[in-house]
N, CA and C atoms as an extended XYZ file, in Angstrom:
219
Properties=species:S:1:pos:R:3:atomname:S:1:resname:S:1:resid:I:1 pbc="F F F"
N        14.402       32.535       79.327 N   MET     1
C        15.754       32.894       78.947 CA  MET     1
C        16.778       32.112       79.770 C   MET     1
N        16.559       32.009       81.077 N   TRP     2
C        17.504       31.287       81.915 CA  TRP     2
C        17.522       29.803       81.583 C   TRP     2
N        16.387       29.294       81.149 N   THR     3
C        16.314       27.885       80.787 CA  THR     3
C        17.216       27.600       79.588 C   THR     3
N        17.228       28.507       78.622 N   THR     4
C        18.073       28.355       77.441 CA  THR     4
C        19.550       28.388       77.817 C   THR     4
N        19.925       29.314       78.651 N   ILE     5
C        21.324       29.432       79.080 CA  ILE     5
C        21.753       28.190       79.854 C   ILE     5
N        20.900       27.739       80.782 N   ILE     6
C        21.213       26.529       81.553 CA  ILE     6
C        21.327       25.325       80.623 C   ILE     6
N        20.452       25.234       79.631 N   GLY     7
C        20.508       24.131       78.663 CA  GLY     7
C        21.794       24.148       77.855 C   GLY     7
N        22.201       25.326       77.392 N   LEU     8
C        23.447       25.428       76.622 CA  LEU     8
C        24.671       25.087       77.476 C   LEU     8
N        24.688       25.543       78.711 N   VAL     9
C        25.805       25.233       79.606 CA  VAL     9
C        25.843       23.734       79.903 C   VAL     9
N        24.674       23.136       80.145 N   ALA    10
C        24.621       21.691       80.404 CA  ALA    10
C        25.088       20.915       79.181 C   ALA    10
N        24.664       21.352       77.996 N   PHE    11
C        25.102       20.686       76.761 CA  PHE    11
C        26.618       20.772       76.600 C   PHE    11
N        27.181       21.948       76.855 N   ALA    12
C        28.631       22.126       76.730 CA  ALA    12
C        29.376       21.236       77.728 C   ALA    12
N        28.867       21.141       78.944 N   ILE    13
C        29.525       20.305       79.962 CA  ILE    13
C        29.477       18.835       79.556 C   ILE    13
N        28.316       18.371       79.106 N   VAL    14
C        28.193       16.968       78.682 CA  VAL    14
C        29.097       16.692       77.471 C   VAL    14
N        29.159       17.651       76.541 N   ALA    15
C        30.017       17.471       75.365 CA  ALA    15
C        31.486       17.394       75.762 C   ALA    15
N        31.917       18.239       76.679 N   LEU    16
C        33.314       18.212       77.124 CA  LEU    16
C        33.638       16.926       77.877 C   LEU    16
N        32.720       16.449       78.672 N   ILE    17
C        32.945       15.181       79.388 CA  ILE    17
C        33.048       14.031       78.391 C   ILE    17
N        32.153       14.000       77.404 N   GLY    18
C        32.215       12.957       76.378 CA  GLY    18
C        33.494       13.017       75.577 C   GLY    18
N        33.934       14.219       75.233 N   TRP    19
C        35.181       14.384       74.496 CA  TRP    19
C        36.367       13.893       75.325 C   TRP    19
N        36.370       14.222       76.617 N   GLY    20
C        37.455       13.771       77.501 CA  GLY    20
C        37.500       12.258       77.615 C   GLY    20
N        36.332       11.627       77.734 N   ILE    21
C        36.286       10.159       77.812 CA  ILE    21
C        36.809        9.546       76.523 C   ILE    21
N        36.419       10.104       75.383 N   ALA    22
C        36.884        9.572       74.099 CA  ALA    22
C        38.398        9.710       73.954 C   ALA    22
N        38.948       10.825       74.384 N   GLU    23
C        40.403       11.012       74.308 CA  GLU    23
C        41.135       10.020       75.210 C   GLU    23
N        40.647        9.826       76.414 N   LEU    24
C        41.299        8.896       77.332 CA  LEU    24
C        41.173        7.455       76.853 C   LEU    24
N        40.032        7.102       76.270 N   LYS    25
C        39.840        5.751       75.769 CA  LYS    25
C        40.827        5.445       74.640 C   LYS    25
N        41.046        6.410       73.772 N   GLY    26
C        41.993        6.225       72.676 CA  GLY    26
C        43.416        6.021       73.155 C   GLY    26
N        43.769        6.637       74.246 N   LYS    27
C        45.124        6.490       74.785 CA  LYS    27
C        45.279        5.225       75.618 C   LYS    27
N        44.174        4.712       76.147 N   ALA    28
C        44.239        3.541       77.025 CA  ALA    28
C        44.271        2.231       76.240 C   ALA    28
N        43.724        2.208       75.042 N   CYS    29
C        43.640        0.969       74.260 CA  CYS    29
C        44.786        0.914       73.259 C   CYS    29
N        45.591       -0.129       73.357 N   HIS    30
C        46.709       -0.310       72.441 CA  HIS    30
C        46.512       -1.625       71.691 C   HIS    30
N        46.817       -1.609       70.397 N   TYR    31
C        46.682       -2.820       69.596 CA  TYR    31
C        47.962       -3.025       68.813 C   TYR    31
N        48.477       -4.228       68.879 N   GLU    32
C        49.653       -4.584       68.100 CA  GLU    32
C        49.346       -5.862       67.343 C   GLU    32
N        49.794       -5.920       66.098 N   LYS    33
C        49.572       -7.117       65.290 CA  LYS    33
C        50.489       -8.240       65.770 C   LYS    33
N        49.953       -9.459       65.751 N   ASP    34
C        50.801      -10.592       66.106 CA  ASP    34
C        51.507      -11.081       64.843 C   ASP    34
N        52.329      -12.086       64.987 N   GLU    35
C        53.150      -12.564       63.879 CA  GLU    35
C        52.301      -13.103       62.721 C   GLU    35
N        51.190      -13.780       63.026 N   LEU    36
C        50.335      -14.322       61.979 CA  LEU    36
C        49.723      -13.205       61.134 C   LEU    36
N        49.255      -12.141       61.778 N   GLU    37
C        48.689      -11.017       61.040 CA  GLU    37
C        49.735      -10.326       60.182 C   GLU    37
N        50.937      -10.183       60.708 N   LYS    38
C        52.011       -9.575       59.920 CA  LYS    38
C        52.350      -10.424       58.708 C   LYS    38
N        52.356      -11.756       58.884 N   ALA    39
C        52.657      -12.656       57.773 CA  ALA    39
C        51.569      -12.587       56.703 C   ALA    39
N        50.319      -12.534       57.119 N   VAL    40
C        49.214      -12.435       56.157 CA  VAL    40
C        49.296      -11.115       55.397 C   VAL    40
N        49.582      -10.017       56.079 N   ASP    41
C        49.726       -8.726       55.412 CA  ASP    41
C        50.847       -8.751       54.388 C   ASP    41
N        51.974       -9.354       54.740 N   ALA    42
C        53.095       -9.439       53.816 CA  ALA    42
C        52.735      -10.296       52.597 C   ALA    42
N        52.018      -11.403       52.827 N   GLN    43
C        51.609      -12.271       51.726 CA  GLN    43
C        50.645      -11.547       50.786 C   GLN    43
N        49.691      -10.835       51.332 N   LEU    44
C        48.739      -10.092       50.495 CA  LEU    44
C        49.439       -8.985       49.710 C   LEU    44
N        50.385       -8.306       50.324 N   ALA    45
C        51.137       -7.266       49.622 CA  ALA    45
C        51.946       -7.872       48.481 C   ALA    45
N        52.533       -9.044       48.707 N   GLN    46
C        53.291       -9.726       47.661 CA  GLN    46
C        52.376      -10.120       46.503 C   GLN    46
N        51.175      -10.627       46.808 N   GLN    47
C        50.233      -11.009       45.761 CA  GLN    47
C        49.801       -9.792       44.940 C   GLN    47
N        49.537       -8.685       45.603 N   LEU    48
C        49.163       -7.475       44.880 CA  LEU    48
C        50.285       -7.034       43.952 C   LEU    48
N        51.511       -7.083       44.439 N   HIS    49
C        52.656       -6.669       43.630 CA  HIS    49
C        52.835       -7.598       42.423 C   HIS    49
N        52.645       -8.894       42.632 N   GLU    50
C        52.777       -9.854       41.531 CA  GLU    50
C        51.698       -9.659       40.478 C   GLU    50
N        50.518       -9.177       40.886 N   ASN    51
C        49.419       -8.968       39.943 CA  ASN    51
C        49.473       -7.598       39.279 C   ASN    51
N        50.549       -6.861       39.481 N   GLY    52
C        50.735       -5.604       38.774 CA  GLY    52
C        50.328       -4.354       39.532 C   GLY    52
N        49.937       -4.465       40.777 N   PHE    53
C        49.572       -3.284       41.556 CA  PHE    53
C        50.824       -2.630       42.102 C   PHE    53
N        50.948       -1.349       41.871 N   ASN    54
C        52.026       -0.566       42.466 CA  ASN    54
C        51.415        0.668       43.100 C   ASN    54
N        51.789        0.947       44.323 N   GLU    55
C        51.267        2.128       44.994 CA  GLU    55
C        51.834        3.370       44.328 C   GLU    55
N        50.954        4.305       44.018 N   MET    56
C        51.387        5.506       43.315 CA  MET    56
C        51.825        6.578       44.303 C   MET    56
N        52.826        7.321       43.902 N   GLY    57
C        53.246        8.489       44.659 CA  GLY    57
C        52.395        9.679       44.242 C   GLY    57
N        52.602       10.803       44.867 N   ILE    58
C        51.788       11.977       44.575 CA  ILE    58
C        52.001       12.458       43.144 C   ILE    58
N        53.211       12.332       42.622 N   LYS    59
C        53.463       12.764       41.237 CA  LYS    59
C        52.705       11.884       40.253 C   LYS    59
N        52.632       10.578       40.522 N   ASP    60
C        51.872        9.674       39.657 CA  ASP    60
C        50.385        9.977       39.716 C   ASP    60
N        49.893       10.294       40.880 N   VAL    61
C        48.472       10.609       41.030 CA  VAL    61
C        48.134       11.876       40.250 C   VAL    61
N        48.984       12.879       40.349 N   ILE    62
C        48.735       14.135       39.643 CA  ILE    62
C        48.730       13.907       38.137 C   ILE    62
N        49.592       13.024       37.630 N   LYS    63
C        49.617       12.723       36.195 CA  LYS    63
C        48.329       12.051       35.746 C   LYS    63
N        47.709       11.249       36.621 N   ASN    64
C        46.574       10.428       36.223 CA  ASN    64
C        45.201       11.026       36.527 C   ASN    64
N        45.132       12.081       37.300 N   ILE    65
C        43.815       12.602       37.639 CA  ILE    65
C        43.225       13.359       36.464 C   ILE    65
N        41.911       13.416       36.418 N   SER    66
C        41.242       14.034       35.269 CA  SER    66
C        40.781       15.453       35.557 C   SER    66
N        41.256       16.069       36.617 N   THR    67
C        40.813       17.428       36.909 CA  THR    67
C        41.472       18.455       36.004 C   THR    67
N        42.491       18.050       35.276 N   LYS    68
C        43.152       18.969       34.353 CA  LYS    68
C        42.371       19.099       33.052 C   LYS    68
N        41.408       18.234       32.848 N   GLY    69
C        40.656       18.251       31.611 CA  GLY    69
C        41.133       17.145       30.687 C   GLY    69
N        40.533       17.079       29.534 N   PHE    70
C        40.864       16.027       28.580 CA  PHE    70
C        41.442       16.658       27.327 C   PHE    70
N        42.370       15.956       26.708 N   LYS    71
C        42.940       16.414       25.439 CA  LYS    71
C        41.985       16.034       24.315 C   LYS    71
N        41.732       16.983       23.441 N   THR    72
C        40.898       16.684       22.280 CA  THR    72
C        41.793       16.641       21.059 C   THR    72
N        41.478       15.768       20.163 N   THR    73
C        42.320       15.651       18.964 CA  THR    73
C        41.680       16.306       17.781 C   THR    73
């Protein structure tokens, strides 16, 4: 019985330490796009727009989803 309790406590401690390391790592690493990456993103967005892609809002998505069923004629 004591072995089980010690195992669970050890597992909880290791899990909390791992969680703390992951949280600190996320706050310590910062990434910012440079000018070349921003230019490529803008160019790709322009190409998508020229080819007819438009990002849908939530109202457009609701109109197009098929969870409402299908109309039968």
